Structure formats: structure tokens, C-alpha cells
C-alpha positions as MATLAB code, in Angstrom:
seq = 'MTTSATRILTTLDRLYPATDKCFLNYDPAHPWQLLFATILSAQCTDERVNQVTAQLFKAYPSLEAFAAADITKLENIVRPTGFFRHKANHLQQSAAKLLHEYGGQVPSEMDKLTGLSGVGRKTANVVRSHIFRLPSITVDTHVKRVSKRLGLTQYTCPTKVEFELMDILPKSHWIRYNQQVITHGRLVCTSRAPKCAVCELAKECIYRKQESN';
ca = [
      80.261   81.419  137.734;
      77.252   81.773  140.035;
      77.484   81.409  143.807;
      75.369   78.274  143.618;
      77.659   76.705  140.995;
      80.682   77.509  143.165;
      79.082   75.784  146.151;
      78.182   72.769  144.012;
      81.739   72.345  142.714;
      83.198   72.788  146.192;
      80.902   70.097  147.558;
      81.660   67.746  144.669;
      85.394   68.197  145.237;
      84.959   67.284  148.886;
      82.722   64.269  148.196;
      84.633   62.876  145.207;
      88.264   64.000  145.312;
      89.512   61.174  143.073;
      88.730   62.268  139.528;
      90.682   60.154  137.041;
      88.506   57.049  137.136;
      87.222   55.791  133.814;
      84.197   53.541  134.164;
      84.989   51.631  130.970;
      87.874   49.150  130.896;
      90.529   49.559  128.221;
      94.268   49.234  127.669;
      95.851   52.731  127.660;
      98.353   51.434  125.108;
      95.417   50.985  122.708;
      93.258   54.151  122.825;
      90.923   52.727  120.189;
      89.675   50.293  122.854;
      88.151   53.165  124.831;
      86.632   54.555  121.642;
      85.046   51.199  120.812;
      83.891   50.577  124.390;
      82.179   53.964  124.418;
      80.437   53.226  121.120;
      79.113   50.039  122.710;
      77.953   51.920  125.818;
      75.087   53.631  123.985;
      71.876   52.488  125.684;
      73.879   49.997  127.740;
      75.428   49.931  131.209;
      79.177   50.252  131.650;
      79.167   47.012  133.636;
      77.695   45.087  130.698;
      80.063   46.763  128.245;
      83.061   45.766  130.371;
      81.857   42.169  130.372;
      81.564   42.214  126.583;
      84.852   43.988  125.857;
      86.768   41.490  128.000;
      85.875   38.907  125.359;
      85.798   41.295  122.401;
      89.342   42.621  122.714;
      90.715   39.114  123.078;
      88.925   38.008  119.923;
      89.974   41.151  118.044;
      93.240   42.485  119.520;
      93.917   45.061  116.797;
      92.210   47.469  114.438;
      93.255   45.188  111.580;
      91.402   42.324  113.238;
      88.230   44.408  113.572;
      88.421   45.609  109.981;
      88.767   42.041  108.710;
      86.279   40.472  111.137;
      83.428   38.256  110.056;
      80.530   40.589  110.746;
      78.230   37.816  112.007;
      80.773   36.685  114.593;
      81.363   40.287  115.634;
      77.622   40.853  115.992;
      77.284   37.791  118.213;
      79.943   39.045  120.618;
      78.487   42.550  120.977;
      74.877   41.311  121.024;
      74.486   41.723  124.844;
      75.018   45.493  124.515;
      71.894   45.932  122.376;
      71.538   47.325  118.846;
      74.264   44.813  118.044;
      74.051   44.955  114.257;
      74.478   48.723  114.200;
      77.235   48.619  116.796;
      79.185   45.848  115.077;
      78.988   47.805  111.839;
      80.157   50.986  113.602;
      83.170   49.175  115.068;
      84.201   47.660  111.777;
      83.759   50.865  109.786;
      85.574   52.938  112.416;
      88.469   50.461  112.496;
      88.813   50.671  108.725;
      88.724   54.471  108.734;
      91.260   54.737  111.555;
      93.602   52.482  109.597;
      93.147   54.061  106.187;
      92.868   57.748  107.101;
      94.709   58.116  110.419;
      97.445   55.497  110.263;
      95.827   53.463  113.023;
      95.896   56.370  115.467;
      92.875   57.814  117.259;
      92.589   61.527  116.423;
      91.987   64.133  119.112;
      90.014   66.633  117.020;
      86.255   66.731  117.585;
      85.377   66.864  113.890;
      87.611   63.892  113.069;
      86.243   61.827  115.949;
      82.614   62.558  115.101;
      83.413   61.672  111.500;
      83.894   58.071  112.613;
      80.970   55.676  112.377;
      78.821   55.637  115.512;
      80.691   58.488  117.224;
      78.759   61.461  118.546;
      79.896   64.294  120.788;
      79.534   62.235  123.969;
      81.793   59.461  122.706;
      84.253   61.989  121.299;
      84.412   63.835  124.608;
      85.071   60.619  126.536;
      88.069   59.979  124.292;
      89.269   63.572  124.370;
      89.142   63.767  128.165;
      90.585   60.341  129.074;
      93.057   59.782  126.251;
      94.194   63.304  125.476;
      93.303   65.069  128.753;
      91.575   67.812  126.781;
      88.964   69.724  128.823;
      85.613   68.301  127.748;
      82.087   68.028  129.091;
      80.721   64.535  128.566;
      76.933   64.507  128.773;
      75.620   61.065  129.586;
      72.323   60.325  131.312;
      73.759   61.034  134.775;
      75.370   64.347  133.843;
      72.194   65.482  132.109;
      69.900   64.443  134.971;
      71.974   65.710  137.895;
      72.950   68.970  136.194;
      69.311   69.783  135.493;
      68.221   68.882  139.026;
      70.917   71.188  140.395;
      69.779   74.035  138.175;
      72.988   74.176  136.147;
      71.115   73.642  132.899;
      67.583   74.103  131.673;
      67.954   71.807  128.695;
      67.441   68.093  128.044;
      69.194   67.987  124.659;
      72.708   66.635  125.404;
      74.452   69.053  123.050;
      72.677   72.059  124.580;
      73.487   70.776  128.072;
      77.139   70.407  127.075;
      77.478   73.956  125.794;
      75.556   75.484  128.697;
      77.794   73.706  131.210;
      80.848   74.851  129.254;
      79.640   78.435  129.678;
      78.948   78.060  133.406;
      81.789   75.895  134.690;
      85.503   76.761  134.653;
      87.384   74.775  132.017;
      89.773   73.465  134.674;
      86.841   71.625  136.259;
      85.226   70.091  133.181;
      86.804   66.622  133.270;
      86.528   66.487  137.042;
      82.862   67.486  136.921;
      82.056   64.639  134.507;
      83.440   61.970  136.807;
      82.055   63.496  139.992;
      78.518   63.897  138.692;
      78.441   60.438  137.118;
      79.504   58.978  140.468;
      76.944   61.087  142.354;
      74.236   60.101  139.895;
      74.962   56.427  140.405;
      75.294   56.477  144.185;
      72.890   59.186  145.354;
      70.994   61.160  142.697;
      69.548   58.133  140.954;
      66.920   58.402  138.246;
      64.283   56.714  140.358;
      63.987   57.221  144.093;
      66.967   59.562  144.529;
      68.421   59.586  148.054;
      67.591   63.224  148.734;
      67.569   62.769  152.518;
      71.292   62.014  152.548;
      72.350   64.140  149.582;
      74.821   66.861  150.517;
      73.770   68.857  147.459;
      70.096   68.896  148.453;
      70.187   72.598  149.369;
      71.110   73.442  145.790;
      68.664   71.006  144.216;
      65.643   72.298  142.308;
      64.228   68.765  142.151;
      64.302   68.470  145.978;
      62.640   71.851  146.398;
      59.874   70.906  143.973;
      59.315   67.594  145.725;
      59.071   69.345  149.097;
      56.328   71.743  147.934;
];
């Protein structure tokens, strides 16, 4: 690990010591709820997803209920998250596959998770890290943006960012890094008008150096 990466992780640990926060609401007794919430989070804010899932999981409290749902009613509930027809279809197909192939249990293996409808590596890594506590790098818009600004990756493709960060960062820090950088991206290193003047990572930031020139 480079000296710069070490300084970045040390600073993140100091700024954001609490690392187990999940930004999506779900019942830990029903891991599929986190899976479904993450599917809905594509191109949608976590806040909006949490508003929708509060109603959604009451209307459909089990995988059986999702699998048997009237698709039009399901679409209407998830409509506020955008791409609602695709997302409703993903939820119903994933529910059916979880029931028929995995006995209603959410698998931990990457290939099995990404074999579910609407599940890519980001969604799979959210589940793997929060449900199974398996070291995973979850590349959402914040992780991609902040990591590139800090010079930890040169890529914009989420999969390439994921694997580059896996090479650079110690595995023991992967889950922690996800939560810390998402929090930093929301509070300080925002997409537009980042708060560089108060950012304690500014000395490591390529974006800040470019803006200063």
C-alpha cells in the first residue's frame, strides 16, 4: 500500500470511526430485503428507496408474496424509484429464483448473486458485506468519484475501480472503506461544489490540486 493510501485510510478512520451503518433500511431477519432495496437503489437515492420499501415490505412481507404479486400493483409501488417496470420484474424474478433454487435463502457467492435478475457486482457486494460480512468493495457513485479524486484509481468503470481498490487497499479495510467514503462523498466531497476548503483529505486530492492550478 502506498504512503498516500495509508494516510488516506488513517484520516478516514479518524473522521468516520463508526463503520457498520447501512444506508438502506431492512430487517436483518430477512436478508432478501436488503437485496431488493439495493436493486431498487439503481439510479435512485437511498432516502427515496427507504420511503418506498417502508410500504413495499408491508405489502409483500415474504418472497412468496413477491413471486405471486400482481405485477401492475408491484410496479405502482416501486414507481418512485424510476425504471419501475424493469425493477418490479427484477424483484419478482429474483424472488422466484431464490425460492426455487436456493430454498428461500440469499446466497453469499458472487456468481449466484449476480445470477439473480437485476443484480450486478455492486448489489452483490452490498449483500456480501452487510449480510455475510465478507470483505467486499462496493463501487457506487460516491466510491467511484472520491476514490478517483484521491488518486486511488484511474478508472471510471465500476468493475475496474473495484478491482484496482482491491489491489491497493488491505482486505481488512474494504467494508470500512465503503462506508467511510460514501459518508465523505455525501457530506464533503460532493459531486458538485465539493467542500475542499474544509476537507481533511485535501492534501491527498488530485482534484483539489488541479482546481488550484
